[in-house]
N, C-alpha and C positions, 0 to 999 in steps of 0.2 A: 531662663535665657536673660543675660545683662541687657539692659536697654541703652547703655552708654558707654563709649570708649573714646580714649584720646590718642593721638600719635603725634609723633615729631618728624619732620624732613628737614635734613640738614641743607645748608647752601651748597651750590656746585659751580663748577667750572665747565661750560660746555665749550664745544669746537675746540678740543684739546689739540694743540699742535696742528698736525695736518689733517685731523679728523673732522672735518667740518660736518656737523649736524649728527655725527655718528659715534663721537668720541666724547665722553665726558668723566668727570670725578667728583667726589664728594669733597668738601673741607669742614674741618672741625670747628665749632663754634656757633656762628648764627643760623637760623633756621626758623621755619613755621610751625607752630602747633595748632591742630585742628581738634576741636571736640565735636562728636558726632552723636546725636540723639536717634535711635530707631523710634518711629513712630507709626501709628495705625494708617493713618491717612497716605494713600499712595502718591507721595508728592516729594519733591526736594525743595528744602526752603532754607535760606540763609537768615538766621536770627541776629548775627553780630559780627562786625569785622572792628578789631582793635588793633592798636600799635602802627597803624598806617599814617603817615602824614599826607598821603593822597587819598582822594575819595575813590573807593573801589566798588564795582558793581555789586548791588545786592540782590538783583535779579539772577535767579540760579542759574539761568541758560547763559547768561553772560559773565559770569564766575567762573575761574578755572576750576575751583574746588567743587561748585555747583554742577558744571557741565560734565565733569568726570562721575559723579555720583548719577546724575541722570542717565549716562551711557550705561553705566553699570545696572542700574534699575531695569531699564528698557532691554538691555541683552538678556539679563537673567529672569526678565519678566516677575519682578518681586511684587508680592502682593502688598507690601509696607513701603514707607518711605522714610526720609532723613531729615532732621533738623541740624545745620551746621553752624558752629561758632569758632571764628578763625581769629588766632592771635598772629599777628604779622612781626615776625623778626628779622627779615630780610629786606632791605630798603627798596623801595619802587625804582625801577628802571637802573638798577647797580650792576646788571649783569652777572648776578650770583643766583639766577634761577628762582627768583620770589614767585613768580606765577607757576612754576612747575611745583615747588614745593608745597603750596595750598593744595594743589591737585592731589600730589602723592600722598600727603598727611591725611586728607580726608578719606582717600580710597582705603588706606591701611586701616584707619579707624572704624570705618564701615565694614570693611572686610570681616572685622572682629565681631561684628554683630549679626554676620549671616548664619543662617543655621547650619550651612556647610560652609566653611571659609574656603576661598581659592589660596592657592600656592601664589606667592608672592610676585612671580614672573607672570602670572596670568592677570595681573592687575594692568599690565603694560599698554593693552590697546585702549584702557579707559582714560589711563593718564594721558596718552596721547591726544584723545579728543578733548580731554580738558585743557592741556598745554595749547592746543590750536586756537583755542578762544583768544589767547592772548597774542600769539605769534603770527596766527594767519596760515600754519601749515603744521603738518605731522612731523615731527623731528625729535627723536628719542635721546639727544646727548644728555639733557639735563634728567629727565624723569628716569631714564634707566640707571643712571648712577644712583640716584635718590632711593630707588626701590632696591636695589643689591648692594649698594656700597661701594667704595673704593674706585677705581678705574673700569669703566665698562664700554664695551662697543655694542651699540644699538643699530644693528643691521636688519632692515626689514621688519619681521614680526617676532624677531629674536634677540634676547638679551645675552651677551658672553662677558663674564668678568675676565680682566685681562690682569695679569701678575704685575706687580710693579717692583722692578729692581731695587735693593737696598740702597740709600743714598740718594735717591730722587726726592727732591721737595718741591712744593708749590708755594711760590712767594705770590701773595694777591695784594696789588695796589689798586686801591679804590678812590679814584679822583671824586671830588664833588661835583659831579654831572649826573645828568639823567638821560639815559638813552633806551628807549622802548625796543623791544626784540623786532617788532613788526616793522618799526621805521628803519632800523638797522638792516633787516633783510632786504627790504626795498632797494637798497643801494645795489645789490649785487644782483637784481635782476638782468638777464640778458643771455646771449649765447656764449659758449666757451670753446677754443679750439681743442681738437682731437689730442693736439700734442700737450696742452696743458692738462687735460684729462688723465693722460697717460702718465705724466710727470707726478700729479698729484696722487694716482693710485700707486705708483713705485715708492713715493716716499710713505705714504701710509703703510703698505707692506713692511718697509724697512722699520719702521717705529714699532709695530705689532710684533716682527719676528725679534726685534731686540728686546722687547720685553718678556716674552716668553723664552728667550735663550739667554737672559741676564747680561746682555751685550749693550753696554752704554754706547760703545762707539758706533754700532749699528742704528741706535736711536738717534745719535747727534747726525749721522748721515741723512736720516730720514727727515730730519728737521730742516734742512736747507730748502729754500725754495726760490723760484725764478719768477721775477715781475716783468713783464714786456712793457718798455717805454715806447709808446706807439709813435709819438713826435720824433720827427727825425731832426737832428742837430749836429754840431761839431762835437769831437770828441771831449773836449774839456766841459762842455755844457752837460753832455750826457754822464760824465763824471760826477759833476756836483749834484745833478738830478738823483742820481742813485744814493748818494752819501746822505741826501736830505732826508730820505726815506727813514733812516734810522742810523743808531750808532755803529750797527753790523751789517749795514747794507753798503755795497759797492758795485761798480761796473764788473759785470759777470767775467770770470776767468776760467778757461777751460783747461782741466787737469790732464784731460786723456781725449782720445778720439770720440768715444761715446759721449762725453760731456759736451764737446763741442757740436756734435750732431745735435744734441739736445737743445741747446742755447739757439742754435740756428732755427730750429723747429718752433720754438717760441718767438723768435726775432720774427719769423715769417718773412725773411727779405734775403734777396740774392747776396748781399754784402751788408755787413752791420759791424758796429764797434764792439771790441772786446777791451777788457781792463788790462791791457799790457802796453808799456811805452818805454822808451830809452830817451826821454827829454833831458835827462840830468846827464847821463854818462852815454854817449856814442857806442852802441853796440851792446850796452848793459841793459838787457830788458827785464823791468821789474813788474810786478802784478800789483793791482789795485788793491787785493787783499793783503798784500805785505809780502816782501821777499823777493827774490829772483825767480823769474817765469822758468819752469823746467819744461813746459810743453809747448813746443815751437814748430809746429807742421807748416813749414815755409812753402809756399807756392814756388814752382820752378822760377829761377832768377831773382828771387826775393831773399832778403831785403834788397833794395836797390835805390833807396831814395836818399842815402849818406845823411848828412845833418839837416836835410829839409824835411824828410819824413820820419817823424818821431813817435807817431801814434799807430796801433795796430788794428787794421780791419780783418774782418774773417768771412769766410764762406762756411759751408757744412763741413769741409773738409781740410782747408787750407788757410794760412794767414798771410798777409802782407803789410809792409808799411806803407802808411798813408801820411799825407797832411793832416794835421792836427785840426786846422781850420782853413776856412776860404770858401770859396764859391762851389767848390765841387767836393766838399767834405762833411756834407750833411747826410747822417747814416742813422737808422734805428739801432737801437740797443736793448739789452736785457739786463736788469738788475739782478744781482744774487744777494739773498738774505741769508747770513749765516746763522746757525743755531745758537 
């Protein structure tokens, strides 16, 4: 029985599209390599960490690789232990799954040293335990992809490989900044409306269905998201606030009754602004996403403001022309982010 094994875990992208915490994919190039020695002493010990510009924990229980092997040892009641030598190839805080890579590479190497090695997917719960040391929670988007390769759905205790339609590519832009996973996740703490949960679920379903059906249009539709601008303001202010989010964000435009109802649910208000106006040419309603508005479910008697009311407010079922600014023109809004 060999006493030494090495394994390489590639970098990854987690939170792919609308798959927060559950959808990830690997990328070619950078990664972590871990060397593991099987030792008679029933402990897990980190003997070296190389290639990191940041000081990483060498106490096994505080290191993702060490914690993963501790979980493996304890669950399988192994009578022996491991020594770990880590070669970091993924920058710290880069968002490319560096903490997960060390855990996965260590597990794959240690698994090769077992008397009866486990199936690759069976290493998943131990990888989660390792990743949790860095992130503060059990989420499998990075470790799942690293274990199986490609695009992977990590749902509960199960990993599911997802087919990727030909032509899809990942462009990874890495800014010169450090953002730790634990700190990033802390920003997202809090409750979320049921409507937002339903919309997110629907988008994820569209993306997954599009992957299996090789349907890029379905994937594109699932990548659209809505962001609630909680502060009420006039139409122009909300338009500018949405545009400031990204080059592809704009004041939400309903294209049918279902989408209008969805925007209303996210807005959580009786009346709210939508990205439709006739400020340039009276009676010619254009949409913030570009082009003429095609879905105009006017309320009875609307539009009725002539040249004075040039911006469009909405309820869950109808729209009306409103004053774009003024004392009575403060409304919440929803921003739409196109894929």
